[in-house]
N, C-alpha and C positions, 0 to 999 in steps of 0.2 A: 600403519600409513604413508608414504613418503611425502616430502619437504613438498615437490608441485602439487600432489593429490591435497594436502593440505593445505595452501597457497589458495587454488584452483575452489577449493571448499569454501575460506574465507573470505575470498572474489564474490563467490553464491550470494554468499549469506546480505554481503555489504550492498551486490547492485538488488536485492532480493527487498533489501530496507530501504534503499535512496528509492526505487519504485515503486514502492508503500506511501514513502513520504511523500511523492509527484502525484499519486490517490488525493491524500491528506490534503494538499495543497490548493486554494481557491484559483480558479482564472476566472475571471470577473467576464474575459469575451463569451465562453461560454456560457454560464450563470447568466449573462444577460440575455442571449440568444433563447434560452431555457425558458426563461419568464418572458419574451417576446413569443413564444410557441406556444404558451401556456403548458410547460410540461415540466419548470423545476422543482416541482414535489417528486416526479416518476426518475429525474435524474440523481438526486438526492438517493432515491431508493437503489438507481443501478452504483450508484456508486458504494452507498452502503455495504451491498455484497459482493460487492469486487472486493471489498477491505475486507470481508468477513472470509473466501477463498483467498487472497493471500494472505490472511491470520492462521487459515488449515494449513498450506503448503509452508508457510515458512514450521509451521511445529512439525508436518511430515518431512523435512528435509532435515531439519534440524535440532530436532526434537519438541517435547509438547512442553518441556518444563523452559524454552530458548526463546521463548518469546513474550518479550516484553513492549506493549504498546508505545510509544516512539509518547515524550514530550513536547508535543506542539503548540505553538500559542493556543486562544482558546480561539480564533476567530478562525481556523481550521475545522 
């Protein structure tokens, strides 16, 4: 594999990791809207489904043993 492919591969992996972190990171405004619309638990269900999908994609793209859950603060 050439250097540019390796760099592209690493950039895609890093981007997926950052995207996954963005899903973990709480958004108080959106969560407040969900509380107001009485769909907070459903929002969290969607969040969990998306995180599971991202984990599978990470494993497909970068190998089954490559996924290690990020160590985020417990508030996430």
